[in-house]
C-alpha positions as CSV (number, residue, x, y, z in Angstrom):
1,N,-11.4,8.0,-21.2
2,S,-10.9,5.2,-18.6
3,F,-11.2,7.7,-15.7
4,Q,-14.7,9.0,-16.5
5,G,-17.2,7.6,-14.2
6,R,-14.8,7.4,-11.3
7,T,-14.8,11.2,-10.8
8,D,-17.2,13.9,-11.4
9,P,-16.3,15.5,-14.7
10,L,-16.5,19.0,-13.4
11,Q,-14.3,18.1,-10.5
12,I,-11.7,16.7,-12.9
13,L,-11.2,20.3,-14.2
14,H,-10.3,21.4,-10.8
15,L,-7.7,18.8,-9.8
16,S,-4.3,20.3,-9.1
17,P,-1.1,18.5,-8.3
18,E,-0.3,21.1,-5.7
19,K,-3.5,20.4,-3.7
20,L,-2.8,16.5,-4.0
21,N,0.9,16.7,-3.1
22,N,1.9,16.0,0.4
23,T,5.7,15.9,-0.3
24,P,6.2,19.5,0.5
25,K,4.9,18.8,4.2
26,A,7.9,16.7,4.7
27,E,10.5,18.3,7.1
28,I,13.2,15.8,6.2
29,D,14.5,14.5,3.0
30,V,13.9,10.8,4.0
31,L,11.5,8.4,2.3
32,F,9.6,6.1,4.6
33,F,8.0,3.2,3.0
34,N,6.0,1.3,5.7
35,R,5.3,-1.5,3.3
36,V,2.2,-3.7,3.5
37,P,3.0,-7.4,3.1
38,K,1.9,-9.2,-0.1
39,T,1.4,-6.0,-2.1
40,G,4.6,-6.4,-4.3
41,S,6.7,-4.2,-2.0
42,M,9.9,-6.2,-2.9
43,Q,9.5,-5.1,-6.5
44,L,9.3,-1.5,-5.5
45,I,12.3,-1.8,-3.3
46,E,14.2,-3.3,-6.1
47,L,13.2,-0.5,-8.4
48,M,14.3,2.0,-5.7
49,R,17.5,0.3,-5.4
50,Q,18.2,0.7,-9.2
51,L,17.0,4.3,-9.0
52,G,19.2,5.0,-5.9
53,K,22.3,4.3,-8.1
54,V,21.2,7.1,-10.5
55,H,19.9,9.6,-7.9
56,N,22.4,8.9,-5.3
57,Y,20.6,7.4,-2.5
58,D,20.6,4.1,-0.5
59,V,17.5,1.9,0.5
60,E,17.7,0.6,4.0
61,K,15.4,-2.4,4.7
62,D,14.4,-3.3,8.1
63,P,16.1,-6.6,8.9
64,Q,12.9,-8.2,10.2
65,N,13.8,-11.8,9.3
66,G,10.7,-12.0,7.1
67,G,8.4,-11.0,10.0
68,V,6.1,-8.1,10.4
69,L,6.2,-5.7,13.3
70,P,3.0,-6.0,15.2
71,I,1.3,-3.1,17.2
72,L,4.3,-1.4,18.9
73,E,4.4,-0.2,22.5
74,P,4.6,3.6,22.8
75,A,8.3,3.3,23.8
76,E,9.1,1.1,20.8
77,E,7.2,3.4,18.4
78,S,9.1,6.5,19.6
79,D,12.4,4.7,19.3
80,M,11.6,3.6,15.7
81,I,10.5,7.2,14.9
82,E,13.7,8.7,16.4
83,N,15.9,6.1,14.4
84,I,14.2,7.1,11.1
85,A,14.2,10.7,11.8
86,S,18.0,10.5,12.4
87,L,18.8,9.0,9.0
88,E,20.7,11.3,6.8
89,D,19.2,13.3,4.1
90,G,18.5,11.4,1.0
91,S,17.9,8.1,2.7
92,A,15.1,5.7,2.0
93,F,13.8,3.3,4.7
94,A,11.5,0.3,4.2
95,S,9.8,-1.7,7.0
96,H,6.7,-3.9,7.5
97,V,5.3,-1.6,10.2
98,N,2.0,0.3,10.8
99,F,1.9,4.0,10.2
100,L,4.2,6.0,12.5
101,N,3.0,9.5,13.5
102,F,6.2,11.6,13.5
103,T,4.4,14.9,14.2
104,K,2.8,13.5,17.4
105,A,6.2,12.3,18.5
106,D,7.6,15.9,17.9
107,Q,9.9,14.6,15.3
108,P,10.3,16.0,11.8
109,R,8.0,14.3,9.1
110,P,9.6,12.2,6.5
111,I,8.1,11.5,2.9
112,Y,5.5,8.7,3.3
113,I,4.8,6.2,0.6
114,N,3.1,2.7,0.4
115,M,1.4,0.2,-1.9
116,V,-1.9,-1.5,-1.6
117,R,-3.6,-4.5,-3.2
118,D,-7.2,-6.0,-3.6
119,P,-7.6,-7.1,0.1
120,V,-9.1,-10.5,-0.8
121,E,-6.4,-11.2,-3.3
122,R,-3.9,-10.2,-0.7
123,V,-5.3,-12.5,2.0
124,I,-5.3,-15.5,-0.4
125,S,-1.8,-14.6,-1.4
126,W,-0.6,-14.5,2.3
127,Y,-2.4,-17.8,3.0
128,Y,-0.3,-19.7,0.4
129,Y,2.9,-17.7,1.0
130,I,3.3,-18.7,4.6
131,R,2.6,-22.5,3.5
132,A,5.3,-22.4,0.9
133,P,8.2,-24.6,1.9
134,W,10.8,-22.1,0.9
135,V,9.2,-19.7,3.5
136,F,8.5,-22.0,6.4
137,V,11.6,-24.3,6.3
138,P,14.2,-21.5,6.7
139,G,12.0,-19.8,9.4
140,R,11.7,-23.0,11.3
141,R,15.5,-23.6,11.2
142,R,16.2,-19.9,12.2
143,N,13.7,-20.0,15.1
144,N,14.1,-23.7,16.0
145,R,10.4,-24.5,15.5
146,E,8.8,-27.8,14.7
147,M,7.9,-28.8,11.2
148,P,4.3,-27.6,10.5
149,N,1.4,-30.1,10.5
150,P,1.1,-31.6,6.9
151,K,-2.7,-30.9,7.1
152,W,-2.0,-27.2,7.7
153,V,0.5,-27.1,4.8
154,N,-2.0,-29.0,2.4
155,T,-5.3,-27.4,3.3
156,E,-6.4,-25.4,0.2
157,F,-7.9,-21.9,0.9
158,D,-11.4,-22.8,-0.3
159,Q,-11.4,-26.0,1.9
160,C,-10.3,-23.7,4.8
161,V,-13.2,-21.2,4.1
162,L,-15.9,-23.9,3.7
163,S,-14.9,-25.7,6.8
164,G,-15.2,-22.5,8.9
165,E,-11.6,-22.8,10.2
166,K,-10.8,-19.7,12.4
167,V,-8.0,-18.6,10.2
168,C,-10.4,-18.3,7.3
169,T,-13.3,-16.8,9.0
170,Y,-13.4,-13.0,8.9
171,I,-15.7,-11.8,11.6
172,E,-16.4,-8.0,11.8
173,N,-14.7,-6.2,14.6
174,S,-12.7,-9.3,15.7
175,M,-9.4,-8.2,17.3
176,L,-5.8,-9.0,16.3
177,E,-5.3,-12.7,17.1
178,H,-1.7,-13.5,16.5
179,V,1.4,-12.2,14.7
180,G,0.4,-13.9,11.6
181,D,-3.1,-12.3,11.4
182,H,-2.9,-10.4,8.2
183,R,-6.4,-9.6,7.0
184,R,-6.2,-5.9,7.8
185,Q,-4.7,-3.8,5.2
186,T,-6.1,-0.6,6.8
187,L,-4.0,-1.3,9.9
188,F,-0.9,-0.2,8.1
189,F,-2.4,3.2,7.5
190,C,-4.0,3.5,10.9
191,G,-1.2,3.1,13.4
192,H,-0.5,1.5,16.7
193,N,-3.7,2.1,18.8
194,E,-5.0,-1.4,19.4
195,A,-8.4,-0.3,20.4
196,K,-8.8,2.0,17.5
197,C,-7.0,0.3,14.6
198,T,-7.4,-3.5,15.0
199,P,-11.3,-4.2,14.9
200,F,-11.4,-6.2,11.6
201,N,-13.4,-4.4,8.8
202,G,-14.3,-1.7,11.4
203,R,-15.6,1.8,10.6
204,L,-13.1,3.6,12.8
205,P,-9.9,1.9,11.4
206,L,-11.3,2.7,7.9
207,Q,-11.8,6.5,8.7
208,I,-8.3,6.9,10.4
209,A,-6.6,5.1,7.5
210,K,-8.4,7.2,4.8
211,M,-7.5,10.4,6.8
212,N,-3.9,9.4,7.0
213,V,-3.7,8.6,3.3
214,E,-5.1,12.0,2.4
215,R,-3.1,14.1,4.9
216,E,0.2,12.2,5.1
217,Y,1.1,10.1,2.3
218,S,2.7,11.4,-0.9
219,V,1.8,8.3,-2.9
220,V,-0.1,5.2,-2.1
221,G,0.3,3.0,-5.4
222,T,-0.8,-0.4,-6.6
223,W,0.7,-2.8,-9.0
224,E,-2.8,-3.3,-10.4
225,H,-2.3,0.3,-11.9
226,T,1.4,0.1,-12.6
227,N,1.7,3.0,-15.1
228,E,-0.4,5.4,-13.1
229,T,1.6,4.5,-9.9
230,L,5.0,5.1,-11.6
231,A,3.8,8.3,-13.2
232,V,2.5,9.5,-9.8
233,L,5.7,8.6,-7.9
234,E,7.8,10.4,-10.6
235,A,5.7,13.5,-10.4
236,Y,5.1,13.8,-6.8
237,V,8.4,12.3,-5.3
238,P,11.0,13.2,-8.1
239,R,14.0,13.3,-5.7
240,F,13.6,9.5,-5.3
241,F,11.6,8.4,-8.4
242,A,12.5,10.5,-11.4
243,D,12.5,8.3,-14.5
244,A,10.9,5.4,-12.6
245,S,8.8,4.3,-15.6
246,K,11.8,4.2,-17.8
247,M,13.8,2.1,-15.3
248,Y,11.0,-0.2,-14.5
249,Y,10.2,-1.0,-18.1
250,S,13.9,-1.5,-19.0
251,G,13.7,-5.0,-17.5
252,L,12.6,-4.9,-13.9
253,H,9.0,-5.4,-14.7
254,S,9.6,-9.1,-15.7
255,D,11.3,-9.8,-12.3
256,V,8.5,-10.3,-9.9
257,Q,9.8,-10.9,-6.4
258,N,8.2,-13.4,-3.8
259,S,5.6,-14.6,-6.3
260,N,4.3,-18.1,-5.4
261,P,3.8,-20.6,-8.2
262,M,2.0,-22.9,-5.9
263,K,-1.0,-20.6,-5.4
264,P,-4.0,-22.4,-7.3
265,H,-6.9,-20.9,-8.9
266,I,-9.7,-20.1,-6.3
267,P,-13.3,-20.6,-7.4
268,Q,-15.2,-17.3,-7.8
269,N,-18.0,-18.4,-5.4
270,I,-15.5,-18.7,-2.6
271,I,-13.9,-15.3,-3.6
272,D,-17.4,-13.8,-3.4
273,M,-18.2,-15.4,-0.1
274,V,-15.1,-13.9,1.5
275,R,-15.6,-10.4,-0.1
276,R,-18.8,-10.1,1.7
277,N,-16.8,-9.9,4.9
278,F,-14.3,-7.4,3.6
279,T,-16.6,-4.6,2.7
280,R,-14.7,-1.7,4.6
281,E,-11.3,-3.2,3.7
282,I,-12.5,-3.2,0.0
283,E,-13.8,0.4,0.5
284,F,-10.4,1.5,1.7
285,Y,-8.6,-0.1,-1.3
286,Q,-11.0,1.7,-3.7
287,F,-10.4,4.9,-1.9
288,C,-6.6,4.5,-2.4
289,R,-7.1,3.7,-6.0
290,Q,-9.4,6.7,-6.6
291,H,-6.9,9.0,-4.8
292,L,-4.1,7.8,-7.0
293,H,-6.2,8.4,-10.1
294,K,-6.9,11.9,-9.0
295,Q,-3.3,12.5,-8.6
296,Y,-2.6,11.0,-12.0
297,I,-5.3,13.0,-13.8
298,A,-4.0,16.2,-12.1
299,I,-0.6,15.8,-13.7
300,K,-2.1,14.6,-17.0
301,L,-4.9,17.2,-17.4
302,N,-3.6,19.1,-20.3
303,E,-2.8,15.9,-22.2
304,L,-6.3,14.6,-21.4
305,K,-7.9,17.8,-22.7
306,K,-6.2,17.3,-26.0
307,V,-7.3,13.7,-26.3
308,D,-10.8,14.0,-24.8
309,K,-12.6,16.8,-26.5
310,S,-15.5,16.7,-24.1
311,L,-13.1,17.8,-21.3
312,A,-12.0,20.8,-23.2
313,M,-15.6,21.7,-24.2
314,M,-16.6,21.4,-20.6
315,E,-13.8,23.7,-19.3
316,E,-15.0,26.3,-22.0
317,A,-18.6,26.0,-20.8
318,N,-17.5,26.3,-17.2
319,E,-15.5,29.4,-17.8
320,M,-18.4,30.9,-19.7
321,A,-20.7,30.2,-16.8
322,I,-18.3,31.9,-14.4
323,R,-18.1,34.9,-16.6
324,D,-21.9,35.1,-16.9
């Protein structure tokens, strides 16, 4: 069983969907997907659009012109929270924005979902994405910017790391540098407090992000575990995701959005070098994966017991120990 080793076997027996399901905490029937860039969120939005036709809901995507909302001022944050809280029941809203705390703003809570990705893979993906001509050319025309420096466009990620360029140097506790500074996946789960949430690879952003995933999010999935993610979305957020697996595998899975054919193979030693500076970002990603697996095991426990005899035997032994 692929899950053993990740979770204490005795703990497995006590996992229950009820304890791991935050959806009942929602006070409005609105799905809020504060999507992390370069985690395959367009693919999930496309799946939701198809499911919306069946389950009668619309997906509203924030018209951010390809941008990402940075840290919001308190007034901007409360405006956005109010706008989402006033959406009609059965709406889904997707936006590249950090975690929004509806409870703190005295607004009814939506259903939170998100996606994550291996943080180093994500940073490399972002590096090449913003250098792709089909991304920067329309952006330049829209915002009347100059053409980027050819050296910037043509510098490979490994060259950038080895030459110690600022954009490829990942220094612990460094603050947010500019709008395109996308090294922090935890930021999307931490919120808008600059002092607490932006120190890169910091201990506090990690703790706040983990706490929010556990307390607030119905599902934080990853395309690196597609089947588990779809099964958990179906089970924990059925109003929006019933039959998600069937819909996904009926053709959507081959249609990957925003993928970049120009991204080259990065040497392993460069990846290892970068990973050493992403320890807490990696810890957060592993935490989200583990949480997802717990949610998955909880809904599949009876099936797992049939397949994995050791689980059934363990349950029997555990019950006998309780009786004794």
